[in-house]
N, C-alpha and C positions, 0 to 999 in steps of 0.2 A: 059831790064836791058840795065842802060844808058851807055857810052862806057867807060867815063874817071872816073865816080864819083863811082868807087868800092873799095871794102878791100877783103884782103883776107885771110881766116881764115886755121888753122892748126886743122885739129878733128879728131879722132878716133873711128869712129862707125865701130862698127863689127854686118855682118847681115848674118845672115843662106841663104841657098839657098829659103826655104820655105818664111823666112819674105822679101829677094830681092825681091821673085815673088809677095807676097803681096801688097808692096810697089810699084811696077811695075805697080799695077792695077791703082793706083793716088788717090785721093780722091777729090770730089766734095761736096762740104759744103751743106747739107741740112736742116740748121736754120740757120736764124742771127747771133746767137752767135759763130757758126764756123767763124773765119774770114782767113778760106786759103784755097787754089786750090791747088793741087800737082797733076804734072804727070810726068811721066818717058821719056825722048826723046832720050834713046839708049847711053847715056854716061853721062849724070846727071837728077837728080831730082832736078826740078823746083816747088818753093813755090811763088805762088803770094798771093798777098791779095785780100782777094775774094769782096770787099767791092770797092776797087778802080781800080783792074784788072794790079797793077804796079808788075812787077817780083821780090823779096827781094831779095833768095836764090836761088845760083845754086848750088846744092852739087851731088860732081862728084864720081863715086863709079870706081870700081875696083875690077878683077875677085882674086881671090885670092885662094887658096888648100882648104879651108875649107868653103869656100861660097866667101861674099864678103864685103869688105872695103871701107868706104868713110873716105877722108884723105884731100881734099881740098873742101871748100864751097868758091865760090864768093859772095861777102853783096854787095847789092845797097847803095848807102851813096848819092845818089841826094835829097839834104832836102826837099824839096816839095814833094817825092814820100817816105819817111823814116826816122823818124826823130832818130832813134838810133844810135848813137857814141860807143857806146861800143863794141868789140869783143869779151871779155867775155860774156857779156849777150847773143850777136849774137852765140855764140856757141853754150851755153845752150840753148837758142831757138828752135835750128836747132835739137840738141837731145831729147827736148821735143815733138818738134813736128813729130819726127819718132817714141820717143816710144808712143807716144798717138796714132797713126796710127795703130801701133803694137800692141794696145792691153796693150802694159807694165806699169807699176806703173812709174809715172814720178812724184812722189809726191816730193821727195827729189831734181831732177832738180830743180823744183818751188821753192822749199825755198834755194837752191843754189842761184837762178836769182832773186830773191825779195834779198837777201842778197849785193850783188852787187851795 
């Protein structure tokens, strides 16, 4: 993730203990159509584009009484690494990636993503 070309997003993604544990195992793409590699580093979930190896998102997680909460996300805004400029689309895409990794239905999120 570049030092200077970043954006900061406010999100609210709640995770149960079980969901956090599942996400913490990370995600390794198994086919060409899967564009994301994800791992947990102890403080944040890190999302990399599988084809380029560029870090695009760092989603910071906090412990709560009921599980875990992601409220802050750092986004790579270096143009030659990631072309998206819409904070709203990035907020939705982070939630989509997490939802899909957990096996949640992300169809409504995808609709919102394409409407933005």
